[in-house]
C-alpha positions in Angstrom: 28.9 -29.5 -7.5 28.6 -27.3 -4.4 29.1 -24.2 -6.5 26.4 -25.2 -8.9 23.9 -25.7 -6.0 24.7 -22.4 -4.5 24.3 -20.7 -7.8 20.9 -22.4 -8.4 19.7 -21.4 -4.9 20.8 -17.7 -5.5 18.9 -17.6 -8.9 15.8 -19.1 -7.3 15.9 -16.5 -4.5 16.3 -13.6 -7.0 13.4 -15.0 -9.1 11.2 -15.3 -6.1 12.0 -11.8 -4.9 11.3 -10.3 -8.4 8.0 -12.2 -8.7 6.8 -11.0 -5.2 7.6 -7.4 -6.1 5.8 -7.8 -9.4 2.8 -9.3 -7.7 2.7 -6.5 -5.1 2.8 -3.8 -7.9 0.0 -5.6 -9.8 -2.2 -5.9 -6.8 -4.6 -3.0 -6.1 -3.4 -0.7 -3.3 -5.4 -0.2 -0.2 -6.1 3.5 0.5 -4.7 4.7 3.8 -7.2 6.3 6.3 -6.1 8.5 9.2 -5.8 6.5 12.3 -5.6 3.2 10.5 -3.6 0.5 12.3 -0.7 -0.6 10.1 1.2 -3.9 10.3 4.5 -3.1 8.5 7.4 -5.4 9.2 9.6 -4.4 6.2 9.1 -1.7 3.5 9.9 -3.1 0.0 9.4 0.0 -2.1 7.9 3.5 -2.1 6.7 4.9 -5.4 6.0 8.6 -5.7 4.9 10.1 -9.0 7.0 12.9 -10.4 5.3 16.3 -10.7 6.7 19.6 -11.9 4.1 21.5 -9.8 3.6 21.8 -6.1 0.5 19.6 -5.6 -0.9 16.6 -3.8 0.1 13.3 -5.4 -0.9 9.7 -4.6 2.1 7.6 -3.5 2.2 3.8 -3.0 4.2 1.8 -0.5 4.7 -1.9 -0.9 5.6 -3.8 2.3 5.6 -7.1 4.1 3.4 -7.5 7.2 4.3 -9.5 10.3 3.0 -12.7 8.7 5.2 -12.2 5.6 2.4 -11.2 3.2 3.1 -8.5 0.6 0.7 -5.6 0.7 0.4 -2.2 -1.1 -0.9 0.9 0.6 -1.7 4.2 -1.2 -1.5 7.6 0.5 -1.5 11.2 -0.4 1.5 13.5 0.0 2.9 16.8 -1.4 5.0 16.4 -4.5 8.8 17.0 -4.3 8.3 20.2 -6.3 6.9 21.8 -3.1 10.2 21.5 -1.3 12.0 23.4 -4.1 9.7 26.4 -3.9 10.3 29.2 -1.4 
């Protein structure tokens, strides 16, 4: 019985984590502005689009703030192709 309870709790935790990540990805990202105060307690994921050219791309960071809410922030950065060019 104890093993069954532990297994059920583990499955519940996995399902909750997956649903929070899905919710964060479906929410609209807040664009970052220079000097903006950020409240980041834990980064969940960073998504950067692939690009074959050296160009500016819009990345998204999903994170938890200090109150535990999941938020998504968009920001611009150079693509990874820029580091490969000399």
